[in-house]
N, C-alpha and C positions, 0 to 999 in steps of 0.2 A: 504494499499501499505505498504513494506516494502522494503526500496531502499536500495542496498548495493555501493556505492561509490567505485570504483576502479582505482587507480593511478596506472600508469605504470611509472616505472623511468629507465634512464639510464645516469650516471652519470652528474644527475641533479646541479644546480646552488641550494644547499641548503638553503638559503636566503630565494629564491624566492619558492623554493618548501615547507618551511614551513608557506610561509603566504598563500600559495593554499589549504595546508592541514588543516590549522587553519580555513578557509573562508569556505570550504566543511563540517566539523565534526558535527557542531551544527544541518545542515540542512537535515540528512539523519539518518537511523537508525545501518545501520554499513558503517566502512571501511576499505578498505584492500590497501594496498601499496606491488606491485610486482615489484620487482627490478631485469631486468635483465642485473645481472653481472655486477654493477656500480664498478669502482675504489672504490669510496667512501660510499661503501653500508655499512661500521659500522656507519657512518653520519646518511642515511637513514632510519636505523632502530632506532637509538637514537629518529629522529624528529618522527618516527612513532610510536615509543610507547610514545611519549610524549602528542599526541593526541588520544591516546587508538587506532590505528589502528593495524590490524591483518596485519603483515609482513611476506612474501613470498621472500626467497633469492636464486634466482637461478645462477648458478654459472658462465655461459655464455649468452650472448644475446642468446633469443630463440627469438626474433623479437617481433613485437608488437601484432600482432596475437593470439600467442601461448601464452604472457603474459594475454592478454583479455579474452582468453578461460579458464584461471587459474583463474581468475577472476569468470566468469562464473561459473566454477565450484562450487567455493568458496561460490557462493547467494544461489546454489542448494541446498547445501547439510547444509546451516546454515539457509535453512527457509525463505529466501527472496522471494519476487514476482519481483522485479525490479532489474535494473542495470544501473548504472550512470559512464559512461565511461568518463576519465578525462587524460589529459597530465599531465606532471608534475609541467608544469608551468600554469596552470589555474586557478585564481584567481576568485571565484565567489561571485559577489554579493548578499547580505544577500538577503532572498526569492526568491533566483534564483529557486529552486530545488523545492519550491511550485508553482510558475508559471509554471515552468515544468509540474507538477503533473495534476493540476486543466486542463490543457489544453488538457493532453491526455484522462485523463478521459472524458470529454468534444466530445472530437473527437471520442472516444470510444463507446460512446452512439449516436452520430451521423451515425457513418460508421461500426462499428463493426471489421474492420479490420485495424489497426494502427502499422507500424512496429517499428518506433522511434520519438522522438521529440526533439528537437534540439535549442541550442539559436542562435541567430543572433548572427557573431562577428566581430569584428573590427578589421581589417588587420594593423599592426600597419607600416608597412614599405611604404603602399602606401597611409595610412590614408582614407581606403575607407572600408565602409561599406558591408557584405555580404549579395548578392541576393538568392534569389531564381532561381535553374534551373532545365525546363522541357523541355525533348523532344519532339517537333512535325512533323511529318514527316522525314523532313532530318535537319531539324533546330532545335537548342536548344535556345529555350528562357530563356533572363534572366529578372526575376522578381524584380524590387526592393520593397522592405519590408516598406521603410519610411513613406510610407501614410496608413499600414497596421496595424490595432490594434488584428486581428484572424492569428490564425496560418496558413501558406501557406503551401501547400504541394511543395514538393521539391522531385525529382527524387534520388538526394542524400544530404546527409548532413555529417559535419564532425564528427568523432566518439565524439573528447573531446567535454563534457556537453552534451553528447546523453542520453536520458533517453528510456530505453528496456524494455518491459515486458517479462520476462523468457518465459513465455507461449509462443511468438514470435519466439524465440531463440530456444525452443523446436521443432517447425515447422518449421523454415527455415535454421537451423541450425546454428554451430557458426561460427568463423571467420578463414578463407582461410589461414591455415599456412603458406603452400607453398611461399605466398608472399611475408612472413616476414615484409614487411614496405612498404610504399608507395600505394595508392589506395585502402587496404585491407576496409577501410570502405566503398567506392565506391563499391567494388564488391558487398559488402554483404546488401547494399542498393538495386542495381540492382538484387539481388539473392531474396529478401524480395519483389520486386515489383514483378518480375514475379510470384510468390505466392500469389499474390493478398493484398499483405500488402503496405500500403502507409507512406512517410516519411513526416516530416512536421518541419518549422521553423518556434519556436515563436519570433516575431517581438518587443515583449516587453521586452525580454530580451537579453543582450548583452554582450559577453565575449571579451576581448584582445585576438588576437593571432596572433603569429609570423608566416609567411609562409620564411621560409629561414633566409638568416642573410640581406639578398638587393634584388632589384629589378630590373631589366633591361627591357626596354621597347621595344615590336618589332610593330611599327604601332601605333595601340591604346591601344592594350593588354601590359599588363605585364608578366614577368616571373622571379617567383623566385630563389634568386640563391642559393643555397645549395652547400653543399661539395660534391665533385665527384661524391662517389660511389651512393649519393642519384640520378645522373643521370639515372645510371645504373638500379637500382630498380624502378625509374618511367618508364622508357621506355618499360624494360622489360615485365612488369606488364600491361602496356598502352595497349603492342600490343597483347599480350596473353588476355587481355579484350576483344578487336575489335573482336578478332573470338568466342568469347561466347555467343551460343543460346541466350541468356536471358538479353546481354547487347542491347539497344535499336539501331535501324540503326543510327541515329541522332551521338549518342555517338561515335558509332564504327569510323564514319569519321571523330570525332573529334579527338580520339585516336591517330588516324594515323596521320594527319595532324600536333597535336600538338608533337608527337615526331619528326617528320621531323623538325619540328619550334627549338624544343631542339638541333638538331643536328647541323641546322642552328647557331644560338644564340649562345650555349655554347663550340663552338669550334670557335667561333671569337671574342666574344664580354665580355669576362671573364680571370679569372685567370685559369692556368693548362690547355691548351688548347689540347693538345695533350694528358694527360692521358684523360682526358673528351672524346674527340673520341675516344680512346680506349674503354673505359667504352661503351661508348654510341654501338660501331659497336658491343662490347662482348652482349650488354643487348639485340639487336635484332637477333641475333643468337642464344643465349640461347633460347630467345622467341619461337622462329621458331622451335627450336630442344626439345620443351619441358622441357627445364634445369631449375630448378626453386630451390628455399631455401636461406640461406644466401650467399652471394657472397664468394668463394672459397672452398666452401661444398654444390654445388649444387646437386642435384637430380631431378629424376622426380617426378612429381604431383602425390598426389593419386588422 
């Protein structure tokens, strides 16, 4: 197994990025940093060079999916067998990649078709550990990872920390660039699932993860607070995903209900309410009319 780790950066905190790159470099056979037009791209290049990473500088922000696909292309041309996707603030504990690799090999022996495996994550704002999610009829089951020692199947896993065989990417295809950001990993997991590939979480590995800058409560559920334009991307992409034939029915209902919850919560409980209302309204309109890409440069999807 030859693994290329790919870290996508956009205006990163350089101290945290340095820690993240140092944590992963000894665990993989190659490391690439794809920078999406950061204002501090020079600093990012210096950090990449320090750890021996291949550096790719995009003149503008191409979106997370396009940058990840650039990493996939680098893995193919470099003779790697797997890709490990990372956010710019993902710090891995020692032997994280070894754990994921071992579990992936074991699952492939048992099942044959495995899309990806990723770590559980501990969400800093809510102080909660992630769970696995499985659709069952009209319901989405939330499965605790706490008592588990073996990998647990999940309809979706987050991209950061996920280990993916290139042979699966060759079959399923790359990441959908028209989505730009938000739900890119979810869409790929659904597409892989429809092609017969399961995704898994490893309960024996945990990484820390920030979902937004804070969290607000709606009943017993929490909603992460992001900058306003992220409301646009999430709602636009969620409504699009709710209409895709490979999205399980329970998840279609979830995306619709969650979008309505976003509309209610973000326009009454957080800052910049009118801006968020305009962005979410625009998101619904653009999604229903098939307009995607980066906000302000909308295009119809391929």
